[in-house]
LOLOLUM-733406 format. One record per residue: residue in three letters; x, y, z of N, C-alpha, C in turn. Coordinates in steps of 0.001 Angstrom, whole numbers, plus 500000, padded with zeros to 6 digits. Layout:
<recs>
ALAXYZXYZXYZ ...
</recs>
This chain:
<recs>
MET500854498796500000500000500000500000500886501249500000 TYR500564502162499092501349503396498995500971504357500116 MET501969504877500765501726505881501803502450507162501422 LYS501716508256501499502306509545501156503403509904502152 LYS504524510371501618505603510819502493505226512130503178 LEU505581512247504452505416513521505150506462514505504652 LYS506017515705504331506955516739503913507507517402505167 LEU508772517144505426509407517506506695510525518516506457 GLY510396519685507068511448520691506960512386520630508146 VAL513655520341507903514677520339508959515414521670508893 ILE515307522445509951515836523817509967517049523869510894 PHE518161524364510397519393524364511195520227525598510889 GLY521283525792511673522121526996511564521671528010512591 GLY521166529158512113520597530142513028521548531257513425 ILE520988532212514163521698533459514477522458533411515790 SER522370532324516531522954532305517867524437531932517836 SER525055532014519002526465531624519148526656530118518972 GLU525561529380518918525623527918518739525354527513517289 HIS525506528462516380525247528236514952525980526996514428 ASP527264526918514704528070525828514142527680524474514706 VAL527313524433515985526844523179516583525528522766515931 SER524669523752515653523386523469515003523583522875513608 LYS524621523320512894524908522742511576525184521244511700 ILE525943520884512725526269519469512926525011518694513324 SER524242519252514284523019518591514736522025518417513591 GLY521814519501512838520824519460511761521156518443510692 THR522411518409510275522798517450509244522862516025509797 SER523090515876511095522997514546511720521569514032511644 VAL520616514922511945519204514549511861518840514163510430 ILE519222514993509459518888514720508053519445513371507615 SER520701513106507959521332511873507489520755510626508151 ASN520058510790509285519494509632510000517984509483509838 LEU517337510428509165515900510300508912515643509228507848 ASP514511508552507984514112507524507034513629508204505745 LYS514410508041504679514084508708503405512854508106502741 GLU512418506911503179511203506298502641509950506889503275 LYS510088507456504480508931507998505201508743509492504986 TYR509860510195504746509803511660504741510384512242503461 LYS509692513253502947510277514099501911510959515231502660 ILE512275515188502722513033516077503604513407517357502868 ILE513072518485503489513436519798502948514453520432503906 PRO515738520376503578516745520988504452516723522517504319 ILE516582523202505432516515524666505452517618525190506363 TYR518438526066505809519580526612506542519376528105506787 ILE519614528527508029519574529947508390521001530388508702 ASP521484531420507999522857531853508255522928532732509508 LYS524124533152509841524338533895511095523690535275511077 ARG523332535763509894522660537055509776521143536923509739 GLY520658535671509767519217535440509768518603535255508399 ASN519428535105507353518915534836506015518579533349505872 TRP517454533062505198516969531681505047517331531146503661 TYR517754529877503624518148529235502373517633527798502328 LEU517396527314501119517233525881500896518627525291500721 TYR518903524218501455520179523508501300519925522446500229 GLN520443522677499024520011521931497849520820520673497540 LYS521711520307498384522412519042498180521394517903498282 LYS521536516855497476520614515726497561520639515143498975 VAL519431514937499534519388514506500947520099513172501148 GLU520079512321500120520763511019500235522278511191500343 GLU522763512351499897524213512602499904524654513486501078 ILE523685513957501868524040514850502979524693514053504098 LYS525884514451504425526620513846505537526711514869506666 VAL527118514396507826527206515283508986528298516315508756 LEU527919517589508839528879518676508632529804518811509830 SER530932519427509610531825519787510705531597521249511056 ILE532158521686512176532041523086512580532615524010511503 GLU533715523595510870534423524464509927533872524402508506 GLU533026523427508196532656523159506811531789524265506207 ASP532134524667504999531391525702504269530331525025503399 ILE529080525516503463528014524908502678527439525885501646 SER528078527027501466527515528105500650527260527697499202 LYS528022526762498669527852526387497254526579525577496999 HIS525924525150498073524701524357497918523451525124498330 LEU523549526434498506522433527204499059521690528000497996 LYS520354528040498149519507528896497316518657529758498243 ARG518754531061498107518051531990498985516536531786498915 ILE515885531740500067514426531667500140513883533089500129 GLU513089533399499134512531534745499020511262534905499854 ASN510497533809499983509237533858500729509240532752501776 VAL509698533084502976509823532096504054508460531515504412 GLU507440532375504499506100531912504867505602530852503892 GLU505803531082502610505333530142501590505999528776501744 VAL507303528783501974508033527524502138507567526796503399 LEU507446527522504505507039526886505758505616526329505676 LYS504721527075505044503332526617504950503165525421504016 SER504178525144503205504117523968502326504477522677503073 LEU504997522805504308505447521648505077504297520982505817 ASP504420519668506022503505518957506924503945519144508369 ILE505245519250508574505784519449509925507192520034509817 ALA507539520883510766508888521459510838509662520802511970 PHE510931520585511731511823520016512743512950521021512959 PRO512767521975513900513840522937514151514981522279514927 VAL516165522344514369517355521843515080518257523059515285 LEU517675524048515935518319525349516147518587525512517634 HIS519831525617518004520190525787519406520352527278519718 GLY519933527676520906520197529037521355519167530046520878 LEU519566531319520935518670532426520609518153532324519178 GLY516876532650519013516263532618517706515754531254517293 GLY516103530212518037515667528873517661515174528030518811 GLU515702528327519988515387527515521174514669528345522234 ASP514432529608521952513923530543522965512460530907522781 GLY511758530191521908510351530470521659510113531311520421 SER511172531894519854511005532781518696510462532039517486 ILE511165531004517063510724530290515860509471529475516149 GLN509317529046517416508092528341517793506871529261517621 GLY507050530546517965505981531522517753505648531692516280 LEU506690531670515443506482531763513995505657530583513495 PHE506016529383513944505257528194513545503800528286514006 GLU503612528749515223502249528874515755501429529872514918 LEU502030530997514581501325531999513774500943531452512400 PHE501826530639511812501566530080510482500750528790510546 GLY500502528271511760499729527036511915500459525798511457 ILE501779525767511674502610524654511216502969523746512398 PRO502627522456512332503089521537513382504617521514513426 TYR505172521348514614506636521340514743507077520442515879 VAL508292519961515752508888519096516771509378519952517929 GLY509113519476519149509718520091520322508777520916521162 CYS509357521569522151508599522353523117507939523565522477 GLY506860524041523122506145525213522654506826526504523059 ILE506111527599522882506678528931523120507085529108524583 LEU506183528811525499506453529056526919507619528227527421 ALA507559526917527208508635526042527700509969526398527067 SER509954526754525780511198527113525092511808528365525696 SER510980529397525902511511530653526440511965530479527882 LEU511219529713528672511624529464530060512923528655530113 GLY512991527607529298514172526750529309515421527471528846 MET515250528459527959516406529196527434516965530170528460 ASP516075530747529267516499531753530243516786531075531579 LYS518071530909531874518468530152533065517909530746534354 THR517797532059534423517299532709535633515834532361535873 TYR515038532485534843513610532221535017513319530728535141 THR514170529899534553514060528467534803514211528190536286 LYS515179528841536908515422528622538334514216529033539183 ILE513559530110538777512386530568539525511274529516539471 ILE511068528937538289510059527878538144510468526645538954 PHE511752526293538892512217525116539631512079525309541139 GLU512293526542541604512071526837543020510625526553543404 LYS509703527014542580508279526796542824507952525307542846 ALA508652524540542025508422523088541949509120522329543075 GLY509892523040543903510572522394545018511787521582544623 LEU512383521916543482513578521201543029514823521826543650 ASN515702520995544158516909521448544842517901522034543838 GLN518418523232544142519340523917543237520505524526544004 ALA521561524854543269522669525603543855522205527013544197 LYS522802527613545226522504529012545553522963529898544389 TYR522207530969544144522543531804542998522166533258543231 GLU522734534122542393522397535536542355522133535925540901 TYR521326536972540740520919537415539412521201538910539278 ILE521904539279538207522187540696537953521907541015536488 ARG521775542307536199521618542765534818522639543853534531 LYS523113543876533304524023544941532862523191546023532169 HIS523430547283532555522756548389531887523759549509531667 LYS524118549718530397525153550681530027526446550329530763 ASP526979551237531602528235550933532296527999550529533747 LYS526742550275534118526401549892535487525765548504535503 TYR525600547998536712524939546715536899523746546907537834 ILE522749546081537642521562546117538495521487544809539254 TYR521540544916540572521409543735541419519920543488541672 VAL519467542254541443518059541898541620517969540868542733 ASP517304541208543843517228540258544955516109539245544724 ASN515905538337545694514962537244545477513498537661545540 GLN513254538942545804511891539470545715511763540493544578 PHE512745540477543702512804541321542516512938542813542832 ASN513464543109543997513862544487544276515179544744543558 GLU515333545942543022516511546257542214517349547357542842 LYS518668547231542673519582548266543129520703548416542112 ARG520940549651541672521971549925540679523332550024541366 MET524345549363540812525670549312541432526754549350540365 ASN527976549685540787529114549495539890529632548068540069 LEU530634547703539288531106546316539290531668545905540646 LYS532415546798541291532981546470542610531875546235543639 GLU530850547070543620529746546905544563528975545607544314 ILE528846545281543044528167544025542689528935542829543228 THR530250542811542987531043541663543445531100541604544970 ASP531133542752545638531095542762547110529794542138547618 THR528698542487546980527395541950547383527333540447547158 ILE527785540008546006527755538574545696528672537804546643 ASN529850538390546947530780537753547896530142537509549258 SER529250538406549641528615538277550963527512537211550976 HIS527103536751549797525994535796549710526406534402549255 LEU527443534323548422527848533039547849529301532715548195 LYS529630531439548147530992530970548405531675530610547091 TYR532992530768547067533785530329545919533998528823545999 PRO534163528202544812534140528780543470532707529098543034 MET532595530055542127531305530423541548531376530246540038 PHE530211530007539457530111529931538001529262531091537511 VAL529800531823536557529136533013536026528670532689534607 LYS527370532888534358526778532454533098525902533552532495 PRO525964533738531180524913534534530528523587533803530748 SER522530534539531082521268533865531375520700533176530147 ASN520926533752528966520425533164527724521580532771526825 SER522091531581527041523167531067526203523220529566526398 GLY523759528861525414523855527416525513525238526930525139 SER525408525603525201526697524969524886527846525562525695 SER527538526058526883528537526621527806529226527859527257 VAL528625528513526269529200529741525705529074530873526723 GLY530197531575526961530188532726527858530312532397529331 ILE530477531124529660530531530704531066531979530662531552 ASN532185531133532794533499531058533420533380530691534893 LYS534434530097535388534528529764536807535364530841537498 ALA534906531296538666535629532316539434536018531750540793 ASN537306531891541123537817531396542410538111532524543394 ASN538020533766542919538277534916543780537574536138543194 LYS537671537250543904536922538437543509537353538975542144 GLN538645538984541862539112539491540573538583538622539430 GLU538633537324539615538108536428538586536602536596538433 LEU535927536894539539534486537134539489534178538378538655 GLU534931539451538896534746540683538108534965540408536618 ASN536049539693536316536370539397534916535273538542534273 ALA534778537564535037533766536641534509532444537367534252 ILE532093538293535134530862539069534948530970539943533697 GLU532112540604533540532315541442532354532264540609531075 TYR532844539424531122532860538541529952531451538040529629 ALA530708537600530643529349537083530422528434538157529847 SER528678539428530244527816540525529781527965540795528286 LYS529022540227527658529170540350526208528165539479525468 TYR527652538449526155526734537494525541525279537736525920 ASP525047538366527066523687538647527504523733539725528579 LYS522711540558528623522635541592529657522153541032530983 LYS521596539835530959521159539159532186522196538101532548 ILE522663538137533777523782537280534192523411536522535455 LEU523733535247535454523470534371536591524803533987537230 ILE524877534077538563526075533654539292525660532559540265 GLU526282531390540144525909530239540969527075529791541838 GLU526742529321543017527732528701543891528088527332543329 GLY529381527029543251529824525771542666529471524560543512 ILE529217523456542836528936522184543514529993521187543063 PHE530610520526544015531628519529543694530950518165543598 GLY531058517556542425530430516247542274530276515852540827 LYS529479514835540617529257514310539277528300515213538504 GLU528559515349537190527610515995536290526863514888535568 VAL525546514837535755524755513774535148523605514378534345 GLU523143513617533348522108514112532451521090513020532162 CYS519855513452531919518768512518531675517910513076530537 ALA517475512220529625516684512650528471515221512270528663 VAL514325513168528255512891512898528337512265513057526953 LEU511179512310526740510517512247525440509023512060525662 GLY508213512956525107506767512768525229506029514064525482 ASN504728513933525668503869515070525980503308514875527389 GLU502127514261527497501590513972528829502216512712529406 ASP502296511673528573502938510427528993504409510506528593 VAL505256510724529580506662511031529304507541509798529497 MET508334509502528479509333508445528552510650509062529003 VAL511383508338529825512633508883530344513753507877530102 SER514926508386529753516072507522529450516755507077530739 CYS517859506371530566518753506144531700519481507454532009 VAL520323507450533020521097508630533400522528508456532896 GLY523056509493532270524431509474531794525293510426532602 GLU526585510217532530527524511038533302528527511712532374 ILE528840512958532671529813513731531893531164513675532595 LYS532202513391531815533571513403532327534360514438531521 PRO534249515736531886534897516772531074536413516690531140 ALA537041516963529992538502516962529942539073518185530626 GLU538264519247530711538717520483531334538081520619532713 GLU538354521740533362537918521920534747536397521865534873 PHE535713522348533854534273522163533770533910522024532297 TYR532650521760532001532238521381530656532058522620529771 THR533175523162529295533168524334528421532753523931527008 PHE532588524939526140532283524676524730533363523796524111 ASP534633524151524334535725523374523752535765521957524305 ALA535485521813525610535467520480526212534376519621525588 LYS533253520252525246532136519509524657532420519076523231 TYR532946520010522416532960519786520977534341519669520342 LYS535399520045521075536710520065520437537768519227521153 ASN537483518817522376538486518079523147538085516613523215 ASN538835515784522527538506514354522476538705513635523800 GLU539336514326524752539543513712526061538284513753526924 SER537313514602526564536039514610527282535309513302527003 LYS534736512713528044534083511417527919532666511473528494 THR531842510576527997530531510363528601530452508923529067 LEU529767508733530177529628507408530770528143507078530806 ILE527750506050530060526344505649529992526252504155530292 PRO525557503778531376524888504635532353525890505283533310 ALA525421506253534064526271506941535039526682505987536152 ASN527819506292536744528325505486537857527651505918539167 ILE526358505598539270525574505915540460524695504719540787 THR524113504720541968523261503602542364521952503621541587 GLU521290502477541544519990502389540879518969503287541573 GLU519055503340542901518136504195543660518300505668543270 MET519551506111543160519803507502542791519378507760541351 SER519629506799540473519223506937539077517713507104538971 ASN516968506321539725515507506420539688515027507771540216 LYS515695508289541235515348509618541772515559510693540710 ILE516711510627540038517042511622539017516053511554537866 ARG515669510348537472514724510181536366513364510790536723 LYS512924510603537947511654511211538387511750512735538437 LEU512896513230538907513091514684538960513141515287537553 ALA513703514536536602513763515026535220512355515217534654 ILE511476514266534919510090514390534454509409515568535137 LYS509650515723536439509034516828537171509481518173536604 ALA510768518302536325511301519553535761510686519834534390 PHE510581518808533567510005518915532225508551519379532306 LYS507795518776533208506386519159533378506268520568533965 ALA507203520927534839507128522233535516507205523391534535 ILE507972523230533454508072524318532474507065524145531328 ASP506166523147531466505177522848530430505853522303529182 GLY506818521403529388507568520827528276506723519908527419 LYS507075519849526147506450518948525182507533518441524239 GLY507386517207523817508304516662522829509572516101523425 LEU510511516984523715511806516508524190512502517546525059 SER513370517064525897514306517908526653515400517021527234 ARG516509517636527551517556516981528341517673517755529643 VAL517665517037530750517691517682532054519016517329532733 ASP519719518371533194521074518207533738521084518412535249 PHE521856517571535925521930517591537381523384517513537841 PHE523598517858539117524831517569539830524503516635540983 VAL525444515745541289525332514915542490526528515232543369 ASN526279515807544545527343516193545460528190514972545833 GLU529501515095545680530379513941545876530486513500547330 LYS530164514391548259530256514036549690528918513591550261 THR527837514315549905526540514053550527525598513235549653 ASN525939513070548368525057512430547377523758513206547162 GLU523728514458547588522548515276547368522451515639545888 ILE521239515612545360520999515876543939520576517330543751 TYR521228518020542830520897519398542491520555519466541011 ILE519441520076540679519153520299539259519993521475538775 ASN520558521340537578521367522407537005520539523211535999 GLU520072522568534941519269523270533946518529522273533077 ILE517622522794532264516908521980531279517194522541529903 ASN517425521661528953517729522061527584516604521553526696 THR515770522471526191514576522064525457514847521667524016 LEU516033521988523500516411521520522174517867521074522237 PRO518086519918522872519460519465523112520177519109521820 GLY521492519021521910522297518686520748521904517349520140 PHE521968517283518811521684516037518093522877515629517240 THR524081515966517693525272515521516984525497514044517282 THR526444513466516579526723512040516782527276511749518176 ILE527780512797518860528317512579520209527393513131521296 SER526225513626520907525337514277521870524693513266522815 MET524489513709524046523956512829525071522511512428524809 TYR521683513334524288520261513010524156520048511731523337 PRO520510511650522086520300510398521355521058509214521936 LYS522230509470522530523015508359523080522331507730524298 LEU521674508559525108520971508047526288519810507151525883 PHE519068507546524856517957506702524408518454505477523647 GLU519576505614522970520149504455522287520478503357523293 TYR520958503748524461521317502763525486520100501968525956 VAL518922502595525962517711501889526410516929501296525237 GLY517584501186524068517016500413522972516320501195521877 ILE516438502534521887515814503342520833516933503961519995 ASN517120503447518778518217503977517966517877505370517429 TYR518868506020516854518748507426516426517546507626515490 SER517439506792514440516366506950513461514997506731514091 ASP514864505726514936513589505463515611513235506602516562 LEU514242507172517196514011508306518094513450509496517309 LEU513987509748516129513475510830515291512019510568514903 ASP511710509313514556510328508948514228509389509223515389 LYS509823508849516583508986509058517773508764510547518021 LEU509799511348517884509679512793518092508690513412517103 ILE508773512994515863507864513516514837506437513072515128 SER506273511812515494504938511270515765504260511969516941 ILE504987512121518050504362512748519231504131514236519019 SER504930514848518160504730516259517872503474516479517037 LEU503191515544516120501958515626515343500750515378516237 GLU500877514440517182499803514194518152499518515456518965 ASN500573516141519343500458517324520194499712518459519497 LYS499732518460518172499101519557517440497657519258517050 LEU497195518017517313495817517656516942494825518297517899 
</recs>
């Protein structure tokens, strides 16, 4: 019996600092999709936000590298709305701003296009680390102590836990944070992924430098008290009935899991399953579902935790609503370990996303 192929648009690249990672993820997805089930339309967004059809034959598309140039295979899209409305479903493989923050999800909603992954609210909450923490607090999830500041012109605004604001210079900001948190601290742009813009601070001078550096990536900055222990991750899949993977462990080659440690340092390792007890694994898996539901997640997410090396206390770190889909990414590898291979995982994501739009 003949079955019509679903016209599936895979969108990758994008305007964020994670553009190059998205190229790898997007082409990984394309190369692993079942060509008998889907008519695949590869769509590339460059760093300036221009949209293109990636015209290489889908059967010949291989996983791109960070450095690889694809310009010779691109045709500019003059009418983005027309192309998107021709699709049965969109599969955004866009990490970071403009793709993972609710922006493109809003575009799909306005055009009435079914799409893979979380909706507008969950995407925007998951992208903003500060507001994710506020939701997790409400859900009673254990987290590292943190402070939240904003950069405005040449000053900083300190925001307390009741959203009272006070304008300060950099020295005053670091003095205030020093009085509330212990070293080491991690300083992060509130809206950034793949560890871009993140630094570890062991003293006040390093804290000042890290805050100034993070402010280049976002005006909202999160400062967290460091936790010594295992970095573990768990993948979730579904809408109301959520499937959860095993728990994996990150073994970064560097002091913490930086962008280079993730994508450029072959000494970084992942351990699947994590070297933890079954009881702890089950706790983490339940917490991952709770976190996913707390932000109104749909489709997929990867939820990251720390396990304190002395107390075995579990701390939620963050949720990633559009996790990496490279060949080394934890999300597909975690589900592969529990018997769902990459191609089948893509099928499931597409299927549940279509269900979600009915």
